[in-house]
N, C-alpha and C positions, 0 to 999 in steps of 0.2 A: 635291749635298752632304748633303741631308736623308737620300736614300736610303743613302749611304755611312755616315751615324750609326746608321742602323737595321742595317746589316750588320755594322758593327764592335760594336755592342750585341749582335747576336745571337751573335757570336764568343764573347762572355763568358757570355752566356745559357745557351749549349748545354752549359757546364761543370757546370751544376746537376744533371744526371744523373750525372756522374760523382761529385760531392760525396754524393748521396744513397746511391749504391751503396757509396761507399767507407766513408761513415760508419755506415750502416744495413743495407746489403745483405747482409752477411757476418756480421751480428750478429742480424738479425731474419729470420723467414720471410715473404718478400715476399709470397708467394701469399696468407697468412693476412690481410694488408691490403688486396691488391689484389681479390680475389674479392668482399667485401663493397662496394667501390666500383662494381663492376661490376653487383652485383645492385640496389644502390639506383638507379643510373643507369638499368637496364632497367625497373624498377618505374615510375619517374617518366615514362619514355619511353611506357609503355603507359597510364598513368592521367591523363596531362596533355594537353591538345590542343597542335596544331601552333603554333609561333611564341608560346609563352609563356615567361617566365622559368624556371619550374620543369623545363620540357621541356628548355631549353637547359643548365640546370645538370645534369640527367641525362645529356646527350649527354657534357658535359665529363668527369663522373664515369666514364662508360663507357671514354672515351678514356684518361683519367689509370689507369683498373684494368687496361686491356689494355696500355698502355705498360709498365707495372711487371710485368705478368704476363709480357710478352715478355721484359723484362730478367732477370726470375727463371729463366725457360727457357734463356736465354743463358749464364747464370752456371751452372746445372746440367749443361748439355752440356758446357762447358769443363772442369768438374771430372771428368766422367765420361771425356772425352778424355783428361785428363792421368793418370788411374787405369788406363785400359785399352788406351792406345796408347802405343808407345814413341816419345816425343818427344826422345831424348837426342840426336837428329842436330842439334837446333836448340842444344845447350848451347854449342857452340864459335863459333857465329856472332858477329861483331863487333856491339856494340849499334848502331852506325851502319846496320847492314843491315836491322835492324827499322825504320828511317824509311821505308824501301821498302815494307816489309810493311805499316805503318799506312797509307802512302798509297794502296797498292793494294786493301787491305781496305776502307777509306772510299768509294774511288771505285767499287768494286762495289757495296756495300750502300748507298750514298749516306746514310750517318749516322755522323757522327762521334759521336753519343752512344751508338749501338749499338758502334761500334769501342772507346769507351772501356769499355764494360761487358765486352767480349770481353777486353780488354787486363787489367783489374782481375782479372777471373776467372782469366786464365792466371798472372798474378802471385800471386794468392791461392793457386792449386793448385800453385805451384812449377814451372811449366811454363818461364817465363822470369825472369830476374833483374831486379831495379829499374832496371838502367841501360838494359836492352833494353825494358822497358816504358814507361819515360820517352821514348825514341826513338820507339816505336811510336805515342804519343799525339802527339808532334810531327808524325808523318807524317801523322796522321789529321786533324790541323788543315788540312794543306795539300790532303789528298785531298778534303775537303768543298767546296773551291772549284769543284770540277768540276761540281757541281750549278748553281752560278750561272753558270759558263761555258757550259754548255749551253743554260741559259735565256737568255742573253745573245747567243745565235748570230744569231738574227734578231730584228729590231725596230728600235727606235729607237737612234741612236748613243749617247743616254745610257745606254742598257741594256748596252750593250758597254762603254761607260767604267765603269760601275759593277762589272760581272764582271770586267774587268781590274783595276781597283783592288783588289778583293777578293783576287784571285789573287796580285797583287803585294805587297800588305800580308801576307798569311799566308806568303808565300814568303820576304819580309825576315824575318820574325818567327820562321819555322821555321830559316833559316840562323843568326841570332843565337842561337836555343835550342840548336841542335846544337853551335855553337862552345862555348857556355858549359854544356854539358850536365853534365860532371864538375865544375866548380866549383859550379854550381848544386845538384847532389847533394850535395857536401860541405857547402855552407852549411845546406842543409836537415836533414841529417843530424848533423853534428858541432858546428855553431854554434848552429842552434835546437833541437837534440836531439829531433828527430822519429825515433821509433822503429818507428813503423807504416809499413810500405813502401805500404799502400794510401793513407794520407793524404799520404805524400811524394810 
């Protein structure tokens, strides 16, 4: 039960990256604040001895900086792809087909946060419409369960139960979200008045 609480909490926590990118990523130059984090973290790693709090803070800053630098690279590459490659073939796809795209993409790269950034970048660049982006995000939520499933293949029965519980929880929420996809988008856009597709 405790493990499942952590897993369900991580499902919610992983949305933080999407919120950062949606609110700041396309308005600020991410690289300009990611590089100072890496620099400060690197300096603290050099000047402080092992197993000290400043050194661990430095390690955190390096990781945080590289995370957002990677997100910036993904965002930039999707924008380049949108302007230099003809993606009109995807324009006629049913939004529900993008659920499978999100699932497969996340299963391959093993990161729903990275899939979220790629999806937001594609939406911002006009590669896919809002409905397709929403379905992709729902698919990425299910695709991320494969990491836990692989980790639970061997080991104690409790590990397998946690992995299966995570999968079925995300499967049920994905099915509900897909059924309610258009009513939910209507609620967000028409009732709540959200005009920014990235926030929606």
